mmCIF file of the C-alpha atoms, coordinates in Angstrom:
data_MODEL
# 
_entry.id   MODEL 
# 
loop_
_atom_site.group_PDB 
_atom_site.id 
_atom_site.type_symbol 
_atom_site.label_atom_id 
_atom_site.label_alt_id 
_atom_site.label_comp_id 
_atom_site.label_asym_id 
_atom_site.label_entity_id 
_atom_site.label_seq_id 
_atom_site.pdbx_PDB_ins_code 
_atom_site.Cartn_x 
_atom_site.Cartn_y 
_atom_site.Cartn_z 
_atom_site.occupancy 
_atom_site.B_iso_or_equiv 
_atom_site.pdbx_formal_charge 
_atom_site.auth_seq_id 
_atom_site.auth_comp_id 
_atom_site.auth_asym_id 
_atom_site.auth_atom_id 
_atom_site.pdbx_PDB_model_num 
ATOM 1   C CA . MET A 1 1   ? 87.287  -299.272 97.700  1.00 0.00 ? 1   MET A CA 1 
ATOM 2   C CA . ASN A 1 2   ? 87.847  -296.089 100.552 1.00 0.00 ? 2   ASN A CA 1 
ATOM 3   C CA . LEU A 1 3   ? 88.877  -297.787 104.535 1.00 0.00 ? 3   LEU A CA 1 
ATOM 4   C CA . TYR A 1 4   ? 86.683  -295.522 105.626 1.00 0.00 ? 4   TYR A CA 1 
ATOM 5   C CA . LEU A 1 5   ? 83.404  -296.677 103.548 1.00 0.00 ? 5   LEU A CA 1 
ATOM 6   C CA . ARG A 1 6   ? 84.655  -300.360 104.224 1.00 0.00 ? 6   ARG A CA 1 
ATOM 7   C CA . LEU A 1 7   ? 84.730  -299.448 108.129 1.00 0.00 ? 7   LEU A CA 1 
ATOM 8   C CA . LEU A 1 8   ? 81.151  -297.963 108.304 1.00 0.00 ? 8   LEU A CA 1 
ATOM 9   C CA . VAL A 1 9   ? 79.998  -300.854 106.114 1.00 0.00 ? 9   VAL A CA 1 
ATOM 10  C CA . THR A 1 10  ? 81.398  -303.467 108.209 1.00 0.00 ? 10  THR A CA 1 
ATOM 11  C CA . TRP A 1 11  ? 79.879  -301.646 111.260 1.00 0.00 ? 11  TRP A CA 1 
ATOM 12  C CA . LEU A 1 12  ? 76.555  -301.547 110.041 1.00 0.00 ? 12  LEU A CA 1 
ATOM 13  C CA . LEU A 1 13  ? 76.236  -305.499 108.618 1.00 0.00 ? 13  LEU A CA 1 
ATOM 14  C CA . ALA A 1 14  ? 77.917  -306.268 112.006 1.00 0.00 ? 14  ALA A CA 1 
ATOM 15  C CA . ARG A 1 15  ? 74.944  -304.311 113.981 1.00 0.00 ? 15  ARG A CA 1 
ATOM 16  C CA . TRP A 1 16  ? 72.249  -304.862 111.663 1.00 0.00 ? 16  TRP A CA 1 
ATOM 17  C CA . TRP A 1 17  ? 72.659  -307.279 110.112 1.00 0.00 ? 17  TRP A CA 1 
ATOM 18  C CA . LYS A 1 18  ? 75.144  -310.409 110.839 1.00 0.00 ? 18  LYS A CA 1 
ATOM 19  C CA . PRO A 1 19  ? 73.541  -312.116 113.984 1.00 0.00 ? 19  PRO A CA 1 
ATOM 20  C CA . PRO A 1 20  ? 75.390  -312.013 117.501 1.00 0.00 ? 20  PRO A CA 1 
ATOM 21  C CA . ILE A 1 21  ? 78.344  -314.075 118.523 1.00 0.00 ? 21  ILE A CA 1 
ATOM 22  C CA . ARG A 1 22  ? 80.082  -315.169 121.990 1.00 0.00 ? 22  ARG A CA 1 
ATOM 23  C CA . LEU A 1 23  ? 83.486  -314.673 122.893 1.00 0.00 ? 23  LEU A CA 1 
ATOM 24  C CA . GLY A 1 24  ? 85.352  -317.792 121.803 1.00 0.00 ? 24  GLY A CA 1 
ATOM 25  C CA . ASP A 1 25  ? 83.438  -317.969 118.409 1.00 0.00 ? 25  ASP A CA 1 
ATOM 26  C CA . THR A 1 26  ? 84.911  -317.591 114.798 1.00 0.00 ? 26  THR A CA 1 
ATOM 27  C CA . ILE A 1 27  ? 83.775  -315.222 112.632 1.00 0.00 ? 27  ILE A CA 1 
ATOM 28  C CA . GLU A 1 28  ? 84.737  -315.117 108.549 1.00 0.00 ? 28  GLU A CA 1 
ATOM 29  C CA . MET A 1 29  ? 84.439  -312.247 106.336 1.00 0.00 ? 29  MET A CA 1 
ATOM 30  C CA . LYS A 1 30  ? 84.399  -311.917 102.761 1.00 0.00 ? 30  LYS A CA 1 
ATOM 31  C CA . MET A 1 31  ? 86.196  -309.470 100.827 1.00 0.00 ? 31  MET A CA 1 
ATOM 32  C CA . ARG A 1 32  ? 87.664  -308.539 97.521  1.00 0.00 ? 32  ARG A CA 1 
ATOM 33  C CA . VAL A 1 33  ? 91.281  -306.950 97.027  1.00 0.00 ? 33  VAL A CA 1 
ATOM 34  C CA . TRP A 1 34  ? 90.658  -303.782 95.347  1.00 0.00 ? 34  TRP A CA 1 
ATOM 35  C CA . PRO A 1 35  ? 93.162  -301.896 93.036  1.00 0.00 ? 35  PRO A CA 1 
ATOM 36  C CA . ASN A 1 36  ? 94.021  -299.163 95.981  1.00 0.00 ? 36  ASN A CA 1 
ATOM 37  C CA . ASP A 1 37  ? 95.136  -302.533 98.132  1.00 0.00 ? 37  ASP A CA 1 
ATOM 38  C CA . VAL A 1 38  ? 97.854  -303.830 95.757  1.00 0.00 ? 38  VAL A CA 1 
ATOM 39  C CA . ASP A 1 39  ? 101.734 -302.811 95.896  1.00 0.00 ? 39  ASP A CA 1 
ATOM 40  C CA . VAL A 1 40  ? 104.138 -302.782 93.205  1.00 0.00 ? 40  VAL A CA 1 
ATOM 41  C CA . ASN A 1 41  ? 104.589 -306.172 93.817  1.00 0.00 ? 41  ASN A CA 1 
ATOM 42  C CA . GLY A 1 42  ? 101.271 -306.987 92.561  1.00 0.00 ? 42  GLY A CA 1 
ATOM 43  C CA . HIS A 1 43  ? 99.502  -308.096 95.749  1.00 0.00 ? 43  HIS A CA 1 
ATOM 44  C CA . MET A 1 44  ? 98.028  -307.021 98.482  1.00 0.00 ? 44  MET A CA 1 
ATOM 45  C CA . ASN A 1 45  ? 100.208 -304.530 100.515 1.00 0.00 ? 45  ASN A CA 1 
ATOM 46  C CA . SER A 1 46  ? 101.142 -305.929 103.697 1.00 0.00 ? 46  SER A CA 1 
ATOM 47  C CA . GLY A 1 47  ? 100.088 -302.544 105.778 1.00 0.00 ? 47  GLY A CA 1 
ATOM 48  C CA . ARG A 1 48  ? 96.722  -302.722 104.125 1.00 0.00 ? 48  ARG A CA 1 
ATOM 49  C CA . THR A 1 49  ? 96.781  -306.334 104.937 1.00 0.00 ? 49  THR A CA 1 
ATOM 50  C CA . MET A 1 50  ? 96.962  -305.662 109.021 1.00 0.00 ? 50  MET A CA 1 
ATOM 51  C CA . THR A 1 51  ? 94.358  -302.710 108.287 1.00 0.00 ? 51  THR A CA 1 
ATOM 52  C CA . VAL A 1 52  ? 91.970  -305.226 107.102 1.00 0.00 ? 52  VAL A CA 1 
ATOM 53  C CA . THR A 1 53  ? 92.051  -306.782 110.073 1.00 0.00 ? 53  THR A CA 1 
ATOM 54  C CA . ASP A 1 54  ? 91.125  -303.773 112.278 1.00 0.00 ? 54  ASP A CA 1 
ATOM 55  C CA . LEU A 1 55  ? 88.030  -304.203 110.251 1.00 0.00 ? 55  LEU A CA 1 
ATOM 56  C CA . ALA A 1 56  ? 87.467  -307.613 111.494 1.00 0.00 ? 56  ALA A CA 1 
ATOM 57  C CA . MET A 1 57  ? 88.293  -306.484 114.871 1.00 0.00 ? 57  MET A CA 1 
ATOM 58  C CA . ILE A 1 58  ? 85.186  -304.005 114.949 1.00 0.00 ? 58  ILE A CA 1 
ATOM 59  C CA . GLU A 1 59  ? 83.312  -306.718 113.286 1.00 0.00 ? 59  GLU A CA 1 
ATOM 60  C CA . TYR A 1 60  ? 84.307  -309.244 116.010 1.00 0.00 ? 60  TYR A CA 1 
ATOM 61  C CA . VAL A 1 61  ? 83.741  -306.817 119.192 1.00 0.00 ? 61  VAL A CA 1 
ATOM 62  C CA . THR A 1 62  ? 80.291  -305.045 117.315 1.00 0.00 ? 62  THR A CA 1 
ATOM 63  C CA . ARG A 1 63  ? 78.943  -309.033 117.275 1.00 0.00 ? 63  ARG A CA 1 
ATOM 64  C CA . ALA A 1 64  ? 79.775  -310.014 120.493 1.00 0.00 ? 64  ALA A CA 1 
ATOM 65  C CA . GLY A 1 65  ? 78.299  -307.116 122.326 1.00 0.00 ? 65  GLY A CA 1 
ATOM 66  C CA . PHE A 1 66  ? 81.492  -305.257 123.235 1.00 0.00 ? 66  PHE A CA 1 
ATOM 67  C CA . LEU A 1 67  ? 81.430  -302.352 121.143 1.00 0.00 ? 67  LEU A CA 1 
ATOM 68  C CA . ALA A 1 68  ? 78.126  -301.308 122.981 1.00 0.00 ? 68  ALA A CA 1 
ATOM 69  C CA . VAL A 1 69  ? 79.557  -301.536 126.302 1.00 0.00 ? 69  VAL A CA 1 
ATOM 70  C CA . CYS A 1 70  ? 82.614  -299.287 125.009 1.00 0.00 ? 70  CYS A CA 1 
ATOM 71  C CA . LEU A 1 71  ? 80.381  -296.377 123.927 1.00 0.00 ? 71  LEU A CA 1 
ATOM 72  C CA . ARG A 1 72  ? 78.041  -296.570 127.264 1.00 0.00 ? 72  ARG A CA 1 
ATOM 73  C CA . ASN A 1 73  ? 81.456  -296.492 129.492 1.00 0.00 ? 73  ASN A CA 1 
ATOM 74  C CA . GLY A 1 74  ? 83.376  -294.129 126.918 1.00 0.00 ? 74  GLY A CA 1 
ATOM 75  C CA . TRP A 1 75  ? 85.547  -296.774 126.268 1.00 0.00 ? 75  TRP A CA 1 
ATOM 76  C CA . ARG A 1 76  ? 87.049  -297.982 123.026 1.00 0.00 ? 76  ARG A CA 1 
ATOM 77  C CA . PRO A 1 77  ? 88.875  -301.168 121.885 1.00 0.00 ? 77  PRO A CA 1 
ATOM 78  C CA . LEU A 1 78  ? 92.511  -300.546 121.031 1.00 0.00 ? 78  LEU A CA 1 
ATOM 79  C CA . MET A 1 79  ? 94.824  -302.767 119.056 1.00 0.00 ? 79  MET A CA 1 
ATOM 80  C CA . GLY A 1 80  ? 98.170  -303.172 120.623 1.00 0.00 ? 80  GLY A CA 1 
ATOM 81  C CA . GLY A 1 81  ? 100.444 -305.043 118.767 1.00 0.00 ? 81  GLY A CA 1 
ATOM 82  C CA . ALA A 1 82  ? 100.404 -307.892 115.984 1.00 0.00 ? 82  ALA A CA 1 
ATOM 83  C CA . ILE A 1 83  ? 102.484 -310.986 114.527 1.00 0.00 ? 83  ILE A CA 1 
ATOM 84  C CA . ILE A 1 84  ? 101.785 -312.000 111.127 1.00 0.00 ? 84  ILE A CA 1 
ATOM 85  C CA . SER A 1 85  ? 103.194 -314.676 108.859 1.00 0.00 ? 85  SER A CA 1 
ATOM 86  C CA . PHE A 1 86  ? 102.893 -314.344 104.925 1.00 0.00 ? 86  PHE A CA 1 
ATOM 87  C CA . ARG A 1 87  ? 102.770 -317.231 103.164 1.00 0.00 ? 87  ARG A CA 1 
ATOM 88  C CA . HIS A 1 88  ? 101.008 -316.297 99.657  1.00 0.00 ? 88  HIS A CA 1 
ATOM 89  C CA . SER A 1 89  ? 99.966  -313.420 97.982  1.00 0.00 ? 89  SER A CA 1 
ATOM 90  C CA . LEU A 1 90  ? 96.479  -312.062 97.899  1.00 0.00 ? 90  LEU A CA 1 
ATOM 91  C CA . LEU A 1 91  ? 95.802  -311.112 94.368  1.00 0.00 ? 91  LEU A CA 1 
ATOM 92  C CA . PRO A 1 92  ? 94.308  -308.152 92.867  1.00 0.00 ? 92  PRO A CA 1 
ATOM 93  C CA . LEU A 1 93  ? 90.717  -308.038 92.375  1.00 0.00 ? 93  LEU A CA 1 
ATOM 94  C CA . ARG A 1 94  ? 89.967  -311.900 93.954  1.00 0.00 ? 94  ARG A CA 1 
ATOM 95  C CA . ARG A 1 95  ? 88.078  -312.553 96.618  1.00 0.00 ? 95  ARG A CA 1 
ATOM 96  C CA . PHE A 1 96  ? 89.494  -313.798 99.978  1.00 0.00 ? 96  PHE A CA 1 
ATOM 97  C CA . THR A 1 97  ? 87.931  -314.631 103.437 1.00 0.00 ? 97  THR A CA 1 
ATOM 98  C CA . LEU A 1 98  ? 89.207  -313.531 106.785 1.00 0.00 ? 98  LEU A CA 1 
ATOM 99  C CA . ARG A 1 99  ? 88.838  -315.882 109.718 1.00 0.00 ? 99  ARG A CA 1 
ATOM 100 C CA . MET A 1 100 ? 88.959  -313.611 113.408 1.00 0.00 ? 100 MET A CA 1 
ATOM 101 C CA . THR A 1 101 ? 88.478  -315.463 116.595 1.00 0.00 ? 101 THR A CA 1 
ATOM 102 C CA . MET A 1 102 ? 89.565  -314.653 120.316 1.00 0.00 ? 102 MET A CA 1 
ATOM 103 C CA . THR A 1 103 ? 91.817  -317.128 121.635 1.00 0.00 ? 103 THR A CA 1 
ATOM 104 C CA . CYS A 1 104 ? 93.002  -316.091 125.459 1.00 0.00 ? 104 CYS A CA 1 
ATOM 105 C CA . TRP A 1 105 ? 93.089  -313.328 127.610 1.00 0.00 ? 105 TRP A CA 1 
ATOM 106 C CA . ASP A 1 106 ? 95.055  -311.923 130.466 1.00 0.00 ? 106 ASP A CA 1 
ATOM 107 C CA . ASP A 1 107 ? 94.147  -308.844 132.840 1.00 0.00 ? 107 ASP A CA 1 
ATOM 108 C CA . ARG A 1 108 ? 95.107  -306.442 130.146 1.00 0.00 ? 108 ARG A CA 1 
ATOM 109 C CA . TRP A 1 109 ? 94.899  -308.049 126.552 1.00 0.00 ? 109 TRP A CA 1 
ATOM 110 C CA . SER A 1 110 ? 92.763  -310.129 124.237 1.00 0.00 ? 110 SER A CA 1 
ATOM 111 C CA . TYR A 1 111 ? 94.578  -312.166 121.911 1.00 0.00 ? 111 TYR A CA 1 
ATOM 112 C CA . MET A 1 112 ? 93.185  -312.734 118.510 1.00 0.00 ? 112 MET A CA 1 
ATOM 113 C CA . HIS A 1 113 ? 93.853  -315.599 116.058 1.00 0.00 ? 113 HIS A CA 1 
ATOM 114 C CA . PHE A 1 114 ? 93.452  -313.936 111.986 1.00 0.00 ? 114 PHE A CA 1 
ATOM 115 C CA . GLU A 1 115 ? 93.793  -316.251 109.486 1.00 0.00 ? 115 GLU A CA 1 
ATOM 116 C CA . PHE A 1 116 ? 93.616  -314.850 105.502 1.00 0.00 ? 116 PHE A CA 1 
ATOM 117 C CA . LEU A 1 117 ? 92.594  -317.545 102.903 1.00 0.00 ? 117 LEU A CA 1 
ATOM 118 C CA . GLN A 1 118 ? 92.382  -317.207 99.127  1.00 0.00 ? 118 GLN A CA 1 
ATOM 119 C CA . GLY A 1 119 ? 91.835  -320.003 96.570  1.00 0.00 ? 119 GLY A CA 1 
ATOM 120 C CA . GLY A 1 120 ? 91.782  -322.826 99.158  1.00 0.00 ? 120 GLY A CA 1 
ATOM 121 C CA . ARG A 1 121 ? 94.959  -321.863 100.623 1.00 0.00 ? 121 ARG A CA 1 
ATOM 122 C CA . THR A 1 122 ? 95.975  -319.746 103.662 1.00 0.00 ? 122 THR A CA 1 
ATOM 123 C CA . THR A 1 123 ? 98.157  -316.722 102.808 1.00 0.00 ? 123 THR A CA 1 
ATOM 124 C CA . ALA A 1 124 ? 98.635  -315.320 105.615 1.00 0.00 ? 124 ALA A CA 1 
ATOM 125 C CA . ALA A 1 125 ? 97.886  -316.076 109.475 1.00 0.00 ? 125 ALA A CA 1 
ATOM 126 C CA . GLY A 1 126 ? 99.135  -314.526 112.951 1.00 0.00 ? 126 GLY A CA 1 
ATOM 127 C CA . TYR A 1 127 ? 97.511  -312.884 116.096 1.00 0.00 ? 127 TYR A CA 1 
ATOM 128 C CA . LEU A 1 128 ? 96.783  -309.264 117.272 1.00 0.00 ? 128 LEU A CA 1 
ATOM 129 C CA . LYS A 1 129 ? 96.110  -308.364 120.818 1.00 0.00 ? 129 LYS A CA 1 
ATOM 130 C CA . GLY A 1 130 ? 93.650  -305.460 121.590 1.00 0.00 ? 130 GLY A CA 1 
ATOM 131 C CA . ALA A 1 131 ? 92.091  -303.509 124.830 1.00 0.00 ? 131 ALA A CA 1 
ATOM 132 C CA . ILE A 1 132 ? 89.474  -301.850 126.145 1.00 0.00 ? 132 ILE A CA 1 
ATOM 133 C CA . VAL A 1 133 ? 90.958  -297.801 126.595 1.00 0.00 ? 133 VAL A CA 1 
ATOM 134 C CA . GLY A 1 134 ? 88.903  -295.415 129.053 1.00 0.00 ? 134 GLY A CA 1 
ATOM 135 C CA . ARG A 1 135 ? 90.294  -292.177 130.169 1.00 0.00 ? 135 ARG A CA 1 
ATOM 136 C CA . LYS A 1 136 ? 92.742  -293.282 132.814 1.00 0.00 ? 136 LYS A CA 1 
ATOM 137 C CA . GLY A 1 137 ? 94.438  -295.992 130.623 1.00 0.00 ? 137 GLY A CA 1 
ATOM 138 C CA . ILE A 1 138 ? 93.944  -299.646 129.881 1.00 0.00 ? 138 ILE A CA 1 
ATOM 139 C CA . VAL A 1 139 ? 90.502  -301.463 131.030 1.00 0.00 ? 139 VAL A CA 1 
ATOM 140 C CA . HIS A 1 140 ? 90.933  -304.384 133.201 1.00 0.00 ? 140 HIS A CA 1 
ATOM 141 C CA . ASN A 1 141 ? 89.348  -307.594 131.302 1.00 0.00 ? 141 ASN A CA 1 
ATOM 142 C CA . ASP A 1 142 ? 87.929  -308.623 134.903 1.00 0.00 ? 142 ASP A CA 1 
ATOM 143 C CA . GLU A 1 143 ? 85.927  -305.057 134.453 1.00 0.00 ? 143 GLU A CA 1 
ATOM 144 C CA . ALA A 1 144 ? 85.418  -304.755 131.235 1.00 0.00 ? 144 ALA A CA 1 
ATOM 145 C CA . ARG A 1 145 ? 84.010  -308.472 131.322 1.00 0.00 ? 145 ARG A CA 1 
ATOM 146 C CA . THR A 1 146 ? 81.841  -307.572 134.066 1.00 0.00 ? 146 THR A CA 1 
ATOM 147 C CA . ALA A 1 147 ? 80.284  -304.799 132.153 1.00 0.00 ? 147 ALA A CA 1 
ATOM 148 C CA . HIS A 1 148 ? 79.472  -307.050 129.429 1.00 0.00 ? 148 HIS A CA 1 
ATOM 149 C CA . GLY A 1 149 ? 78.050  -309.885 131.404 1.00 0.00 ? 149 GLY A CA 1 
ATOM 150 C CA . SER A 1 150 ? 80.243  -312.158 130.572 1.00 0.00 ? 150 SER A CA 1 
ATOM 151 C CA . GLU A 1 151 ? 81.905  -314.211 133.558 1.00 0.00 ? 151 GLU A CA 1 
ATOM 152 C CA . LEU A 1 152 ? 84.673  -316.621 131.091 1.00 0.00 ? 152 LEU A CA 1 
ATOM 153 C CA . VAL A 1 153 ? 87.787  -317.735 132.164 1.00 0.00 ? 153 VAL A CA 1 
ATOM 154 C CA . SER A 1 154 ? 90.210  -317.683 129.434 1.00 0.00 ? 154 SER A CA 1 
ATOM 155 C CA . PRO A 1 155 ? 91.493  -320.616 127.607 1.00 0.00 ? 155 PRO A CA 1 
ATOM 156 C CA . ALA A 1 156 ? 94.902  -322.056 127.829 1.00 0.00 ? 156 ALA A CA 1 
ATOM 157 C CA . PHE A 1 157 ? 97.220  -319.681 126.257 1.00 0.00 ? 157 PHE A CA 1 
ATOM 158 C CA . PRO A 1 158 ? 98.582  -321.316 122.947 1.00 0.00 ? 158 PRO A CA 1 
ATOM 159 C CA . ALA A 1 159 ? 102.628 -321.856 122.795 1.00 0.00 ? 159 ALA A CA 1 
ATOM 160 C CA . SER A 1 160 ? 103.115 -319.690 119.737 1.00 0.00 ? 160 SER A CA 1 
ATOM 161 C CA . VAL A 1 161 ? 100.960 -316.925 121.740 1.00 0.00 ? 161 VAL A CA 1 
ATOM 162 C CA . THR A 1 162 ? 103.205 -317.268 125.152 1.00 0.00 ? 162 THR A CA 1 
ATOM 163 C CA . ALA A 1 163 ? 106.310 -317.288 123.022 1.00 0.00 ? 163 ALA A CA 1 
ATOM 164 C CA . TRP A 1 164 ? 104.942 -313.855 121.488 1.00 0.00 ? 164 TRP A CA 1 
ATOM 165 C CA . VAL A 1 165 ? 104.091 -312.544 124.662 1.00 0.00 ? 165 VAL A CA 1 
ATOM 166 C CA . GLU A 1 166 ? 107.317 -313.043 125.915 1.00 0.00 ? 166 GLU A CA 1 
ATOM 167 C CA . ALA A 1 167 ? 109.269 -311.382 122.846 1.00 0.00 ? 167 ALA A CA 1 
ATOM 168 C CA . ASP A 1 168 ? 106.840 -308.519 122.868 1.00 0.00 ? 168 ASP A CA 1 
ATOM 169 C CA . ARG A 1 169 ? 108.005 -307.849 126.591 1.00 0.00 ? 169 ARG A CA 1 
ATOM 170 C CA . GLY A 1 170 ? 111.744 -308.164 125.589 1.00 0.00 ? 170 GLY A CA 1 
ATOM 171 C CA . VAL A 1 171 ? 111.304 -305.762 122.816 1.00 0.00 ? 171 VAL A CA 1 
ATOM 172 C CA . ARG A 1 172 ? 109.501 -303.135 125.036 1.00 0.00 ? 172 ARG A CA 1 
ATOM 173 C CA . GLN A 1 173 ? 112.113 -303.690 127.736 1.00 0.00 ? 173 GLN A CA 1 
ATOM 174 C CA . GLU A 1 174 ? 115.288 -302.942 125.638 1.00 0.00 ? 174 GLU A CA 1 
ATOM 175 C CA . VAL A 1 175 ? 113.291 -299.735 124.357 1.00 0.00 ? 175 VAL A CA 1 
ATOM 176 C CA . ASP A 1 176 ? 112.603 -298.965 127.770 1.00 0.00 ? 176 ASP A CA 1 
ATOM 177 C CA . ARG A 1 177 ? 116.338 -299.828 128.761 1.00 0.00 ? 177 ARG A CA 1 
ATOM 178 C CA . ARG A 1 178 ? 117.698 -296.944 126.216 1.00 0.00 ? 178 ARG A CA 1 
ATOM 179 C CA . PRO A 1 179 ? 117.007 -293.313 125.505 1.00 0.00 ? 179 PRO A CA 1 
ATOM 180 C CA . PHE A 1 180 ? 116.567 -292.876 121.997 1.00 0.00 ? 180 PHE A CA 1 
ATOM 181 C CA . ALA A 1 181 ? 120.183 -291.720 120.411 1.00 0.00 ? 181 ALA A CA 1 
ATOM 182 C CA . PRO A 1 182 ? 121.095 -292.278 116.571 1.00 0.00 ? 182 PRO A CA 1 
ATOM 183 C CA . ALA A 1 183 ? 123.348 -295.381 115.633 1.00 0.00 ? 183 ALA A CA 1 
ATOM 184 C CA . GLU A 1 184 ? 126.622 -294.691 115.374 1.00 0.00 ? 184 GLU A CA 1 
ATOM 185 C CA . GLY A 1 185 ? 127.990 -293.589 111.643 1.00 0.00 ? 185 GLY A CA 1 
ATOM 186 C CA . VAL A 1 186 ? 124.075 -292.358 111.246 1.00 0.00 ? 186 VAL A CA 1 
ATOM 187 C CA . LEU A 1 187 ? 124.736 -288.642 110.183 1.00 0.00 ? 187 LEU A CA 1 
ATOM 188 C CA . GLN A 1 188 ? 121.654 -286.319 111.139 1.00 0.00 ? 188 GLN A CA 1 
ATOM 189 C CA . ARG A 1 189 ? 120.158 -283.505 108.946 1.00 0.00 ? 189 ARG A CA 1 
ATOM 190 C CA . GLY A 1 190 ? 121.986 -280.881 109.221 1.00 0.00 ? 190 GLY A CA 1 
ATOM 191 C CA . ALA A 1 191 ? 125.310 -282.220 110.679 1.00 0.00 ? 191 ALA A CA 1 
ATOM 192 C CA . PRO A 1 192 ? 128.735 -282.085 108.958 1.00 0.00 ? 192 PRO A CA 1 
ATOM 193 C CA . GLU A 1 193 ? 130.091 -284.776 107.185 1.00 0.00 ? 193 GLU A CA 1 
ATOM 194 C CA . SER A 1 194 ? 133.643 -285.578 108.974 1.00 0.00 ? 194 SER A CA 1 
ATOM 195 C CA . SER A 1 195 ? 136.582 -284.264 107.103 1.00 0.00 ? 195 SER A CA 1 
ATOM 196 C CA . SER A 1 196 ? 138.526 -287.561 108.171 1.00 0.00 ? 196 SER A CA 1 
# 
């Protein structure tokens, strides 16, 4: 099924058919692995797996009332990163369940746990971080939640999220410290090879 069609169906169901949720609630989406989801290894492509988590995030923010707040304020939800552990294959043409919940948040980012299940076992699990973005950049969570009318305090960060946040910070610092340069020994297109 085309991803734009999936996005439209996801939003329509979340907006008009499924009940509202509160932040911290867990949603479940029942889906199927379609032929265009499958890679040469005969299971759902890893990139498509992460694309499907985008659909779950859209359903979550819609049912929680955040998407309406975004539209009123000229904001948009944005995924800023993800970490995932693949355990088993999502097999073609079979149904699967995607669970998602908002676990915790800081000033800028909200961290959501997701889990794929098929045949009674977890096939993949991880976290994504999302933010609300406006014309001037990321909207702080205090402002976003005030506009939403939810003055909630974040639960404690799980150890796995804290470790991921630190690893993510380290990656960004490494990138910021050095300008992009080709690795030693890597030829640039059109560059002559050494004659030695």
